[in-house]
N, CA, C and O atoms as CSV, one atom per row, in Angstrom:
chain,resi,resn,atom,element,x,y,z
A,1,MET,N,N,54.411,26.143,-35.223
A,1,MET,CA,C,53.429,26.168,-34.014
A,1,MET,C,C,54.427,26.817,-32.878
A,1,MET,O,O,55.654,26.764,-32.801
A,2,ASN,N,N,53.514,27.410,-32.075
A,2,ASN,CA,C,54.042,27.765,-30.872
A,2,ASN,C,C,54.108,27.117,-29.766
A,2,ASN,O,O,53.037,26.937,-29.187
A,3,ILE,N,N,55.334,26.588,-29.156
A,3,ILE,CA,C,55.495,25.563,-28.359
A,3,ILE,C,C,56.087,26.174,-26.918
A,3,ILE,O,O,57.086,26.893,-26.923
A,4,ALA,N,N,55.410,25.837,-25.733
A,4,ALA,CA,C,55.916,26.270,-24.515
A,4,ALA,C,C,56.298,24.968,-23.852
A,4,ALA,O,O,55.674,23.907,-23.865
A,5,LEU,N,N,57.775,25.342,-23.104
A,5,LEU,CA,C,58.498,24.412,-22.212
A,5,LEU,C,C,58.683,24.805,-21.067
A,5,LEU,O,O,59.235,25.878,-20.822
A,6,ILE,N,N,58.173,23.851,-20.019
A,6,ILE,CA,C,58.211,23.992,-18.553
A,6,ILE,C,C,58.735,22.841,-17.924
A,6,ILE,O,O,58.230,21.783,-18.299
A,7,ALA,N,N,59.653,22.772,-17.028
A,7,ALA,CA,C,60.011,21.662,-16.242
A,7,ALA,C,C,60.375,22.086,-14.811
A,7,ALA,O,O,61.069,23.074,-14.570
A,8,HIS,N,N,59.795,21.167,-13.764
A,8,HIS,CA,C,60.209,21.387,-12.299
A,8,HIS,C,C,61.455,20.949,-12.223
A,8,HIS,O,O,61.858,20.139,-13.058
A,9,ASP,N,N,62.329,21.444,-11.136
A,9,ASP,CA,C,63.514,21.150,-11.100
A,9,ASP,C,C,64.107,19.775,-11.444
A,9,ASP,O,O,65.102,19.626,-12.153
A,10,SER,N,N,63.426,18.817,-10.895
A,10,SER,CA,C,63.736,17.255,-10.785
A,10,SER,C,C,63.607,16.725,-12.261
A,10,SER,O,O,64.085,15.664,-12.662
A,11,LYS,N,N,62.838,17.686,-13.056
A,11,LYS,CA,C,62.515,17.017,-14.343
A,11,LYS,C,C,63.276,17.912,-15.444
A,11,LYS,O,O,63.028,17.653,-16.622
A,12,LYS,N,N,64.070,18.814,-15.187
A,12,LYS,CA,C,64.635,19.784,-16.237
A,12,LYS,C,C,65.778,18.864,-17.009
A,12,LYS,O,O,65.863,19.014,-18.228
A,13,GLU,N,N,66.546,18.042,-16.440
A,13,GLU,CA,C,67.562,17.264,-17.279
A,13,GLU,C,C,66.905,16.462,-18.187
A,13,GLU,O,O,67.417,16.213,-19.279
A,14,LEU,N,N,65.755,15.998,-17.836
A,14,LEU,CA,C,64.778,15.095,-18.879
A,14,LEU,C,C,64.317,15.849,-19.847
A,14,LEU,O,O,64.355,15.393,-20.990
A,15,LEU,N,N,63.835,17.034,-19.634
A,15,LEU,CA,C,63.356,17.879,-20.675
A,15,LEU,C,C,64.403,18.203,-21.636
A,15,LEU,O,O,64.243,18.119,-22.853
A,16,VAL,N,N,65.609,18.623,-20.992
A,16,VAL,CA,C,66.861,18.935,-21.959
A,16,VAL,C,C,67.235,17.741,-22.834
A,16,VAL,O,O,67.529,17.868,-24.022
A,17,GLN,N,N,67.209,16.569,-22.184
A,17,GLN,CA,C,67.524,15.047,-22.867
A,17,GLN,C,C,66.376,15.067,-24.284
A,17,GLN,O,O,66.618,14.964,-25.486
A,18,PHE,N,N,65.237,15.224,-23.641
A,18,PHE,CA,C,64.072,15.192,-24.828
A,18,PHE,C,C,64.450,16.141,-25.801
A,18,PHE,O,O,64.551,15.729,-26.957
A,19,CYS,N,N,64.690,17.384,-25.555
A,19,CYS,CA,C,64.714,18.423,-26.644
A,19,CYS,C,C,65.957,18.151,-27.343
A,19,CYS,O,O,65.944,18.381,-28.552
A,20,ILE,N,N,67.181,17.645,-26.754
A,20,ILE,CA,C,68.208,17.330,-27.682
A,20,ILE,C,C,67.942,16.173,-28.738
A,20,ILE,O,O,68.376,16.261,-29.887
A,21,ALA,N,N,67.191,15.062,-28.280
A,21,ALA,CA,C,66.485,14.002,-29.122
A,21,ALA,C,C,65.639,14.515,-30.230
A,21,ALA,O,O,65.764,14.000,-31.341
A,22,TYR,N,N,64.888,15.368,-30.061
A,22,TYR,CA,C,63.924,15.956,-30.939
A,22,TYR,C,C,64.236,17.409,-31.429
A,22,TYR,O,O,63.308,18.062,-31.908
A,23,CYS,N,N,65.489,17.954,-31.338
A,23,CYS,CA,C,65.886,18.988,-31.681
A,23,CYS,C,C,65.531,19.473,-33.208
A,23,CYS,O,O,65.242,20.631,-33.507
A,24,GLY,N,N,65.605,18.396,-34.090
A,24,GLY,CA,C,65.361,18.678,-35.548
A,24,GLY,C,C,63.902,19.183,-35.720
A,24,GLY,O,O,63.617,20.084,-36.509
A,25,ILE,N,N,62.904,18.487,-34.856
A,25,ILE,CA,C,61.406,18.651,-35.012
A,25,ILE,C,C,61.330,20.162,-34.145
A,25,ILE,O,O,60.675,21.002,-34.761
A,26,LEU,N,N,61.794,20.554,-33.055
A,26,LEU,CA,C,61.441,21.655,-32.373
A,26,LEU,C,C,62.094,22.788,-33.178
A,26,LEU,O,O,61.638,23.927,-33.082
A,27,SER,N,N,63.140,22.519,-33.963
A,27,SER,CA,C,63.726,23.715,-34.414
A,27,SER,C,C,62.955,24.346,-35.579
A,27,SER,O,O,63.297,25.415,-36.085
A,28,ARG,N,N,61.878,23.613,-35.984
A,28,ARG,CA,C,60.934,24.186,-37.222
A,28,ARG,C,C,59.770,24.966,-36.402
A,28,ARG,O,O,58.885,25.502,-37.069
A,29,HIS,N,N,59.728,25.059,-34.938
A,29,HIS,CA,C,58.818,25.937,-34.488
A,29,HIS,C,C,59.353,26.991,-33.383
A,29,HIS,O,O,60.470,26.993,-32.866
A,30,ASN,N,N,58.370,27.814,-33.166
A,30,ASN,CA,C,58.574,28.835,-32.141
A,30,ASN,C,C,58.605,28.338,-30.822
A,30,ASN,O,O,57.633,27.674,-30.463
A,31,LEU,N,N,59.522,28.527,-30.037
A,31,LEU,CA,C,59.844,27.966,-28.672
A,31,LEU,C,C,59.748,29.175,-27.646
A,31,LEU,O,O,60.135,30.316,-27.898
A,32,SER,N,N,59.210,28.783,-26.527
A,32,SER,CA,C,59.252,29.672,-25.411
A,32,SER,C,C,59.184,28.860,-24.165
A,32,SER,O,O,58.489,27.844,-24.189
A,33,ALA,N,N,59.857,29.201,-23.020
A,33,ALA,CA,C,60.079,28.444,-21.852
A,33,ALA,C,C,60.155,29.512,-20.755
A,33,ALA,O,O,60.296,30.718,-20.957
A,34,THR,N,N,60.043,28.907,-19.571
A,34,THR,CA,C,60.276,29.607,-18.148
A,34,THR,C,C,61.791,29.680,-18.251
A,34,THR,O,O,62.466,28.934,-18.960
A,35,GLY,N,N,62.319,30.777,-17.375
A,35,GLY,CA,C,63.495,31.158,-17.495
A,35,GLY,C,C,64.565,30.159,-17.521
A,35,GLY,O,O,65.244,30.017,-18.538
A,36,THR,N,N,64.796,29.329,-16.277
A,36,THR,CA,C,65.976,28.396,-16.219
A,36,THR,C,C,65.856,27.301,-17.030
A,36,THR,O,O,66.884,26.885,-17.563
A,37,THR,N,N,64.660,26.664,-17.265
A,37,THR,CA,C,64.504,25.631,-18.055
A,37,THR,C,C,64.822,26.084,-19.722
A,37,THR,O,O,65.393,25.259,-20.435
A,38,GLY,N,N,64.452,27.334,-20.249
A,38,GLY,CA,C,64.760,27.782,-21.201
A,38,GLY,C,C,66.284,28.042,-21.645
A,38,GLY,O,O,66.769,27.907,-22.769
A,39,LYS,N,N,66.876,28.436,-20.506
A,39,LYS,CA,C,68.362,28.653,-20.594
A,39,LYS,C,C,68.987,27.336,-20.769
A,39,LYS,O,O,69.908,27.223,-21.577
A,40,GLN,N,N,68.595,26.382,-20.124
A,40,GLN,CA,C,69.360,24.977,-20.016
A,40,GLN,C,C,68.875,24.473,-21.530
A,40,GLN,O,O,69.833,24.247,-22.269
A,41,VAL,N,N,67.759,24.288,-22.037
A,41,VAL,CA,C,67.644,23.886,-23.348
A,41,VAL,C,C,68.332,24.541,-24.184
A,41,VAL,O,O,69.055,23.884,-24.933
A,42,ALA,N,N,68.317,25.784,-24.290
A,42,ALA,CA,C,69.120,26.593,-25.078
A,42,ALA,C,C,70.415,26.404,-25.288
A,42,ALA,O,O,70.875,26.423,-26.430
A,43,GLN,N,N,71.178,26.193,-24.192
A,43,GLN,CA,C,72.488,25.848,-23.898
A,43,GLN,C,C,72.841,24.801,-24.551
A,43,GLN,O,O,73.787,24.798,-25.338
A,44,ALA,N,N,71.870,23.465,-24.206
A,44,ALA,CA,C,72.289,22.206,-24.495
A,44,ALA,C,C,71.892,21.863,-26.038
A,44,ALA,O,O,72.403,20.841,-26.497
A,45,THR,N,N,71.024,22.624,-26.887
A,45,THR,CA,C,70.593,22.342,-27.885
A,45,THR,C,C,71.059,23.347,-29.185
A,45,THR,O,O,71.229,23.024,-30.360
A,46,GLY,N,N,71.178,24.455,-28.652
A,46,GLY,CA,C,71.408,25.747,-29.619
A,46,GLY,C,C,70.048,26.240,-30.111
A,46,GLY,O,O,70.062,27.235,-30.836
A,47,LEU,N,N,68.849,25.662,-29.807
A,47,LEU,CA,C,67.647,26.161,-30.089
A,47,LEU,C,C,67.523,27.638,-29.732
A,47,LEU,O,O,68.161,28.112,-28.792
A,48,THR,N,N,66.545,28.498,-30.627
A,48,THR,CA,C,66.332,29.669,-30.120
A,48,THR,C,C,65.018,29.680,-29.254
A,48,THR,O,O,63.989,29.309,-29.818
A,49,ILE,N,N,64.961,30.033,-28.062
A,49,ILE,CA,C,63.781,30.015,-27.425
A,49,ILE,C,C,63.645,31.449,-26.624
A,49,ILE,O,O,64.614,31.992,-26.094
A,50,GLN,N,N,62.458,31.928,-26.611
A,50,GLN,CA,C,61.968,33.149,-25.929
A,50,GLN,C,C,61.761,32.622,-24.460
A,50,GLN,O,O,60.972,31.727,-24.156
A,51,ARG,N,N,62.628,33.341,-23.548
A,51,ARG,CA,C,62.480,33.042,-22.318
A,51,ARG,C,C,61.763,34.036,-21.474
A,51,ARG,O,O,61.854,35.253,-21.635
A,52,TYR,N,N,60.984,33.394,-20.485
A,52,TYR,CA,C,60.229,34.344,-19.636
A,52,TYR,C,C,60.764,34.215,-18.215
A,52,TYR,O,O,61.840,33.621,-18.160
A,53,LEU,N,N,60.250,34.645,-17.020
A,53,LEU,CA,C,60.494,34.650,-15.799
A,53,LEU,C,C,60.870,33.261,-15.497
A,53,LEU,O,O,60.596,32.388,-16.320
A,54,SER,N,N,61.523,32.944,-14.301
A,54,SER,CA,C,61.485,31.344,-13.814
A,54,SER,C,C,60.106,31.190,-13.135
A,54,SER,O,O,59.439,32.134,-12.712
A,55,GLY,N,N,59.799,30.037,-13.089
A,55,GLY,CA,C,58.560,29.424,-12.646
A,55,GLY,C,C,58.142,30.225,-11.290
A,55,GLY,O,O,57.047,30.771,-11.154
A,56,ALA,N,N,59.090,30.216,-10.383
A,56,ALA,CA,C,58.574,30.774,-9.024
A,56,ALA,C,C,58.578,32.300,-9.037
A,56,ALA,O,O,58.265,32.931,-8.027
A,57,GLN,N,N,58.912,32.859,-10.111
A,57,GLN,CA,C,58.744,34.223,-10.357
A,57,GLN,C,C,57.686,34.904,-11.103
A,57,GLN,O,O,57.481,36.105,-11.281
A,58,GLY,N,N,56.945,33.666,-11.572
A,58,GLY,CA,C,55.839,34.023,-12.449
A,58,GLY,C,C,55.745,33.605,-13.696
A,58,GLY,O,O,54.682,33.784,-14.290
A,59,GLY,N,N,56.890,32.933,-14.373
A,59,GLY,CA,C,57.116,32.608,-15.798
A,59,GLY,C,C,55.959,31.696,-15.955
A,59,GLY,O,O,55.406,31.968,-17.021
A,60,GLY,N,N,55.356,30.713,-15.328
A,60,GLY,CA,C,54.285,30.034,-15.613
A,60,GLY,C,C,53.088,30.919,-16.058
A,60,GLY,O,O,52.439,30.794,-17.097
A,61,GLN,N,N,52.924,31.808,-15.106
A,61,GLN,CA,C,51.684,32.831,-15.359
A,61,GLN,C,C,51.801,33.520,-16.651
A,61,GLN,O,O,50.790,33.703,-17.328
A,62,GLN,N,N,53.200,33.999,-17.128
A,62,GLN,CA,C,53.421,34.495,-18.423
A,62,GLN,C,C,53.052,33.552,-19.545
A,62,GLN,O,O,52.536,34.064,-20.539
A,63,ILE,N,N,53.237,32.289,-19.527
A,63,ILE,CA,C,52.980,31.219,-20.354
A,63,ILE,C,C,51.426,31.247,-20.480
A,63,ILE,O,O,50.805,31.365,-21.536
A,64,GLY,N,N,50.898,31.120,-19.222
A,64,GLY,CA,C,49.490,31.062,-19.022
A,64,GLY,C,C,48.733,32.070,-19.867
A,64,GLY,O,O,47.807,31.696,-20.587
A,65,ALA,N,N,49.142,33.459,-19.786
A,65,ALA,CA,C,48.629,34.586,-20.408
A,65,ALA,C,C,48.661,34.327,-21.909
A,65,ALA,O,O,47.705,34.640,-22.619
A,66,ARG,N,N,49.701,33.786,-22.363
A,66,ARG,CA,C,49.775,33.549,-23.914
A,66,ARG,C,C,48.801,32.297,-24.360
A,66,ARG,O,O,48.254,32.216,-25.460
A,67,ILE,N,N,48.689,31.310,-23.265
A,67,ILE,CA,C,47.697,30.303,-23.674
A,67,ILE,C,C,46.392,30.903,-23.715
A,67,ILE,O,O,45.565,30.521,-24.543
A,68,SER,N,N,46.124,31.881,-22.827
A,68,SER,CA,C,44.635,32.486,-22.851
A,68,SER,C,C,44.469,33.364,-23.995
A,68,SER,O,O,43.312,33.669,-24.285
A,69,CYS,N,N,45.513,33.867,-24.761
A,69,CYS,CA,C,45.303,34.805,-25.916
A,69,CYS,C,C,45.510,33.846,-27.173
A,69,CYS,O,O,45.672,34.332,-28.292
A,70,ASN,N,N,45.500,32.607,-26.976
A,70,ASN,CA,C,45.725,31.590,-28.140
A,70,ASN,C,C,46.999,31.888,-28.832
A,70,ASN,O,O,47.044,31.909,-30.062
A,71,GLU,N,N,48.024,32.118,-28.103
A,71,GLU,CA,C,49.277,32.433,-28.630
A,71,GLU,C,C,50.115,31.023,-28.431
A,71,GLU,O,O,51.198,30.966,-29.013
A,72,ILE,N,N,49.754,30.039,-27.760
A,72,ILE,CA,C,50.625,28.963,-27.418
A,72,ILE,C,C,49.726,27.617,-28.078
A,72,ILE,O,O,48.536,27.460,-27.806
A,73,ASP,N,N,50.441,26.747,-28.921
A,73,ASP,CA,C,49.615,25.755,-29.539
A,73,ASP,C,C,49.849,24.312,-28.834
A,73,ASP,O,O,49.028,23.397,-28.895
A,74,LEU,N,N,50.912,24.255,-28.255
A,74,LEU,CA,C,51.392,23.021,-27.565
A,74,LEU,C,C,52.150,23.329,-26.206
A,74,LEU,O,O,53.016,24.204,-26.195
A,75,LEU,N,N,51.856,22.669,-25.143
A,75,LEU,CA,C,52.763,22.725,-23.702
A,75,LEU,C,C,53.244,21.651,-23.547
A,75,LEU,O,O,52.482,20.688,-23.631
A,76,LEU,N,N,54.665,21.419,-23.268
A,76,LEU,CA,C,55.626,20.542,-22.858
A,76,LEU,C,C,55.849,20.734,-21.391
A,76,LEU,O,O,56.846,21.392,-21.093
A,77,PHE,N,N,55.091,20.273,-20.409
A,77,PHE,CA,C,55.357,20.753,-18.960
A,77,PHE,C,C,55.617,19.410,-18.059
A,77,PHE,O,O,54.720,18.724,-17.571
A,78,PHE,N,N,56.965,19.180,-17.941
A,78,PHE,CA,C,57.516,17.789,-17.279
A,78,PHE,C,C,57.328,18.198,-15.946
A,78,PHE,O,O,58.045,19.049,-15.418
A,79,ARG,N,N,56.386,17.625,-15.372
A,79,ARG,CA,C,55.945,17.828,-13.785
A,79,ARG,C,C,56.651,16.729,-12.971
A,79,ARG,O,O,56.824,15.613,-13.461
A,80,ASP,N,N,57.066,17.050,-11.709
A,80,ASP,CA,C,57.341,16.157,-10.817
A,80,ASP,C,C,56.122,15.719,-9.752
A,80,ASP,O,O,56.004,16.413,-8.742
A,81,PRO,N,N,55.336,14.741,-9.923
A,81,PRO,CA,C,54.251,14.558,-9.287
A,81,PRO,C,C,54.363,14.039,-7.973
A,81,PRO,O,O,53.391,13.870,-7.236
A,82,LEU,N,N,55.690,13.751,-7.630
A,82,LEU,CA,C,55.898,13.186,-6.216
A,82,LEU,C,C,56.388,14.158,-5.075
A,82,LEU,O,O,56.487,13.797,-3.902
A,83,SER,N,N,56.656,15.296,-5.482
A,83,SER,CA,C,56.967,16.251,-4.480
A,83,SER,C,C,56.177,17.626,-4.464
A,83,SER,O,O,56.016,18.218,-5.531
A,84,ALA,N,N,55.786,18.038,-3.531
A,84,ALA,CA,C,54.924,19.136,-3.423
A,84,ALA,C,C,55.615,20.304,-3.507
A,84,ALA,O,O,56.633,20.533,-2.854
A,85,LYS,N,N,54.906,21.358,-4.592
A,85,LYS,CA,C,55.628,22.514,-4.790
A,85,LYS,C,C,54.873,23.695,-4.205
A,85,LYS,O,O,53.643,23.662,-4.197
A,86,PRO,N,N,55.589,24.822,-3.674
A,86,PRO,CA,C,54.884,25.846,-3.347
A,86,PRO,C,C,53.897,26.567,-4.234
A,86,PRO,O,O,52.949,27.242,-3.833
A,87,HIS,N,N,54.235,26.344,-5.480
A,87,HIS,CA,C,53.539,27.174,-6.567
A,87,HIS,C,C,52.477,26.344,-7.424
A,87,HIS,O,O,52.040,26.709,-8.515
A,88,GLU,N,N,52.077,24.978,-6.646
A,88,GLU,CA,C,51.630,23.989,-7.353
A,88,GLU,C,C,50.011,24.385,-7.710
A,88,GLU,O,O,49.363,23.752,-8.543
A,89,PRO,N,N,49.526,25.413,-7.024
A,89,PRO,CA,C,47.902,25.732,-7.578
A,89,PRO,C,C,48.190,26.539,-8.751
A,89,PRO,O,O,47.337,26.520,-9.638
A,90,ASN,N,N,49.352,27.328,-8.941
A,90,ASN,CA,C,49.480,28.014,-10.330
A,90,ASN,C,C,49.668,26.857,-11.415
A,90,ASN,O,O,49.373,27.174,-12.567
A,91,ASP,N,N,50.123,25.552,-11.193
A,91,ASP,CA,C,50.375,24.671,-12.109
A,91,ASP,C,C,49.113,23.985,-12.611
A,91,ASP,O,O,48.946,23.596,-13.767
A,92,MET,N,N,48.106,23.865,-11.450
A,92,MET,CA,C,46.855,23.618,-11.709
A,92,MET,C,C,46.108,24.469,-12.636
A,92,MET,O,O,45.302,24.066,-13.475
A,93,ASP,N,N,46.455,25.702,-12.407
A,93,ASP,CA,C,45.713,26.752,-13.230
A,93,ASP,C,C,46.138,26.719,-14.751
A,93,ASP,O,O,45.361,26.759,-15.705
A,94,LEU,N,N,47.592,26.635,-14.805
A,94,LEU,CA,C,47.965,26.237,-16.152
A,94,LEU,C,C,47.599,25.061,-16.945
A,94,LEU,O,O,47.585,25.121,-18.175
A,95,LEU,N,N,47.294,23.957,-16.279
A,95,LEU,CA,C,46.663,22.759,-16.969
A,95,LEU,C,C,45.142,23.125,-17.168
A,95,LEU,O,O,44.565,22.671,-18.156
A,96,ARG,N,N,44.535,23.848,-16.360
A,96,ARG,CA,C,43.202,24.158,-16.540
A,96,ARG,C,C,43.165,25.112,-17.888
A,96,ARG,O,O,42.336,24.875,-18.767
A,97,LEU,N,N,43.980,26.057,-17.993
A,97,LEU,CA,C,43.899,26.878,-19.116
A,97,LEU,C,C,44.123,26.127,-20.539
A,97,LEU,O,O,43.506,26.432,-21.560
A,98,CYS,N,N,45.000,25.202,-20.461
A,98,CYS,CA,C,45.078,24.294,-21.641
A,98,CYS,C,C,43.902,23.569,-21.849
A,98,CYS,O,O,43.560,23.430,-23.024
A,99,ASP,N,N,43.163,23.045,-20.924
A,99,ASP,CA,C,41.947,22.341,-21.110
A,99,ASP,C,C,40.682,23.283,-21.825
A,99,ASP,O,O,39.930,22.960,-22.744
A,100,VAL,N,N,40.740,24.463,-21.109
A,100,VAL,CA,C,39.767,25.528,-21.477
A,100,VAL,C,C,40.128,25.920,-23.319
A,100,VAL,O,O,39.281,25.920,-24.212
A,101,HIS,N,N,41.346,26.168,-23.447
A,101,HIS,CA,C,41.481,26.565,-24.622
A,101,HIS,C,C,42.093,25.461,-25.702
A,101,HIS,O,O,42.625,25.825,-26.750
A,102,ASN,N,N,41.965,24.171,-25.349
A,102,ASN,CA,C,42.186,23.084,-26.290
A,102,ASN,C,C,43.561,23.046,-26.779
A,102,ASN,O,O,43.805,22.934,-27.981
A,103,ILE,N,N,44.628,23.153,-25.724
A,103,ILE,CA,C,45.820,23.035,-25.998
A,103,ILE,C,C,46.365,21.711,-25.394
A,103,ILE,O,O,46.262,21.295,-24.240
A,104,PRO,N,N,47.102,21.039,-26.710
A,104,PRO,CA,C,47.622,19.794,-26.365
A,104,PRO,C,C,48.529,20.047,-25.007
A,104,PRO,O,O,49.097,21.133,-24.889
A,105,VAL,N,N,48.637,19.224,-24.174
A,105,VAL,CA,C,49.632,19.312,-23.070
A,105,VAL,C,C,50.149,17.868,-22.708
A,105,VAL,O,O,49.480,16.837,-22.624
A,106,ALA,N,N,51.507,18.044,-22.511
A,106,ALA,CA,C,52.284,16.691,-21.983
A,106,ALA,C,C,52.766,16.910,-20.798
A,106,ALA,O,O,53.547,17.861,-20.754
A,107,THR,N,N,52.549,16.288,-19.685
A,107,THR,CA,C,53.030,16.290,-18.474
A,107,THR,C,C,54.219,15.104,-17.942
A,107,THR,O,O,54.751,15.009,-16.835
A,108,ASN,N,N,54.406,14.254,-19.186
A,108,ASN,CA,C,55.684,13.486,-18.846
A,108,ASN,C,C,56.156,13.035,-20.095
A,108,ASN,O,O,55.581,13.351,-21.137
A,109,ILE,N,N,57.324,12.204,-20.069
A,109,ILE,CA,C,57.919,12.044,-21.471
A,109,ILE,C,C,57.298,11.106,-22.475
A,109,ILE,O,O,57.617,11.150,-23.663
A,110,ALA,N,N,56.400,10.249,-21.990
A,110,ALA,CA,C,55.591,9.213,-22.907
A,110,ALA,C,C,54.554,10.223,-23.565
A,110,ALA,O,O,54.402,10.112,-24.781
A,111,THR,N,N,53.899,11.093,-22.962
A,111,THR,CA,C,52.983,11.934,-23.684
A,111,THR,C,C,53.538,12.868,-24.521
A,111,THR,O,O,52.959,13.121,-25.578
A,112,ALA,N,N,54.769,13.539,-24.172
A,112,ALA,CA,C,55.631,14.440,-25.112
A,112,ALA,C,C,55.880,13.516,-26.220
A,112,ALA,O,O,55.467,13.897,-27.315
A,113,GLU,N,N,56.511,12.299,-26.163
A,113,GLU,CA,C,57.024,11.786,-27.438
A,113,GLU,C,C,55.655,11.461,-28.218
A,113,GLU,O,O,55.747,11.509,-29.445
A,114,ALA,N,N,54.648,11.200,-27.784
A,114,ALA,CA,C,53.425,11.140,-28.610
A,114,ALA,C,C,52.948,12.463,-29.319
A,114,ALA,O,O,52.426,12.508,-30.433
A,115,LEU,N,N,53.161,13.328,-28.650
A,115,LEU,CA,C,52.814,14.638,-29.185
A,115,LEU,C,C,53.775,15.237,-30.234
A,115,LEU,O,O,53.428,15.978,-31.154
A,116,ILE,N,N,55.007,14.824,-29.977
A,116,ILE,CA,C,56.107,15.247,-30.743
A,116,ILE,C,C,56.068,14.426,-32.133
A,116,ILE,O,O,56.338,15.043,-33.163
A,117,HIS,N,N,55.782,13.224,-32.187
A,117,HIS,CA,C,55.433,12.559,-33.210
A,117,HIS,C,C,54.208,12.929,-34.102
A,117,HIS,O,O,54.204,12.716,-35.315
A,118,ALA,N,N,53.211,13.475,-33.451
A,118,ALA,CA,C,52.154,13.726,-34.068
A,118,ALA,C,C,52.332,15.164,-34.734
A,118,ALA,O,O,51.731,15.471,-35.764
A,119,LEU,N,N,53.023,15.844,-34.203
A,119,LEU,CA,C,53.592,17.104,-34.756
A,119,LEU,C,C,54.300,16.785,-35.963
A,119,LEU,O,O,53.978,17.296,-37.036
A,120,GLU,N,N,55.266,15.952,-35.847
A,120,GLU,CA,C,56.047,15.640,-36.998
A,120,GLU,C,C,55.189,15.168,-38.194
A,120,GLU,O,O,55.451,15.538,-39.338
A,121,ARG,N,N,54.118,14.312,-37.897
A,121,ARG,CA,C,53.230,13.859,-38.978
A,121,ARG,C,C,52.397,15.017,-39.466
A,121,ARG,O,O,52.056,14.933,-40.646
A,122,GLY,N,N,51.983,16.129,-38.767
A,122,GLY,CA,C,51.190,17.257,-39.176
A,122,GLY,C,C,49.983,16.868,-38.617
A,122,GLY,O,O,48.947,17.406,-39.007
A,123,ASP,N,N,49.962,15.876,-37.626
A,123,ASP,CA,C,48.599,15.589,-37.017
A,123,ASP,C,C,47.961,16.770,-36.190
A,123,ASP,O,O,46.763,16.677,-35.925
A,124,LEU,N,N,48.610,17.780,-35.798
A,124,LEU,CA,C,48.429,18.986,-34.805
A,124,LEU,C,C,48.285,20.250,-35.638
A,124,LEU,O,O,48.354,21.369,-35.131
A,125,ASP,N,N,48.077,20.027,-36.975
A,125,ASP,CA,C,48.057,21.442,-37.872
A,125,ASP,C,C,46.485,21.830,-37.523
A,125,ASP,O,O,46.145,23.003,-37.676
A,126,TRP,N,N,45.843,21.178,-37.210
A,126,TRP,CA,C,44.337,21.740,-37.168
A,126,TRP,C,C,44.473,22.941,-36.295
A,126,TRP,O,O,43.635,23.790,-36.597
A,127,ARG,N,N,45.230,23.282,-35.341
A,127,ARG,CA,C,45.356,24.499,-34.543
A,127,ARG,C,C,45.492,25.679,-35.440
A,127,ARG,O,O,44.940,26.765,-35.261
A,128,GLU,N,N,46.322,25.341,-36.474
A,128,GLU,CA,C,46.629,26.445,-37.097
A,128,GLU,C,C,45.266,26.882,-38.166
A,128,GLU,O,O,45.083,28.072,-38.423
A,129,ILE,N,N,44.487,25.964,-38.659
A,129,ILE,CA,C,43.279,26.173,-39.322
A,129,ILE,C,C,42.182,26.684,-38.443
A,129,ILE,O,O,41.488,27.631,-38.816
A,130,VAL,N,N,42.017,26.156,-37.410
A,130,VAL,CA,C,40.502,26.384,-36.638
A,130,VAL,C,C,41.098,26.829,-35.263
A,130,VAL,O,O,41.372,25.977,-34.418
A,131,LYS,N,N,41.273,27.982,-35.065
A,131,LYS,CA,C,41.434,28.630,-33.762
A,131,LYS,C,C,40.379,28.454,-32.926
A,131,LYS,O,O,39.297,28.701,-33.458
A,132,SER,N,N,40.339,28.112,-31.804
A,132,SER,CA,C,39.207,28.079,-30.841
A,132,SER,C,C,38.611,29.275,-30.293
A,132,SER,O,O,39.260,30.039,-29.579
A,133,PRO,N,N,37.360,29.474,-30.609
A,133,PRO,CA,C,36.903,30.803,-30.439
A,133,PRO,C,C,36.517,31.287,-29.117
A,133,PRO,O,O,35.683,32.187,-29.015
A,134,VAL,N,N,37.131,30.686,-27.975
A,134,VAL,CA,C,36.905,30.504,-26.967
A,134,VAL,C,C,36.575,31.945,-26.318
A,134,VAL,O,O,36.273,32.032,-25.128
């Protein structure tokens, strides 16, 4: 599966720790991420990650384009819901694209753990069999 990783600045360390904990599962999949997030996760885990621009420079839009082309199967987007972001409308567009294209998305660690365990069990393999014809 193609998994995209994004984290707001205040959630980057949490995503890094999540990726360390689930490195064995994540290593069996194709990973991509926005710039700084991808760099931090790769340095901490040794995982191979295709890096895009930083979120503020359009990395989220690059991942959004891949979602629109059915090239992303799962999005882990650790958001900070308590502080306003100048690019927050772009964040909402990204979440909307996931809804339109039936992409499972986790915006917090609880949902991310549920999805990663489902991924490990093979419960998300339906995306490989039936791609949404949207």
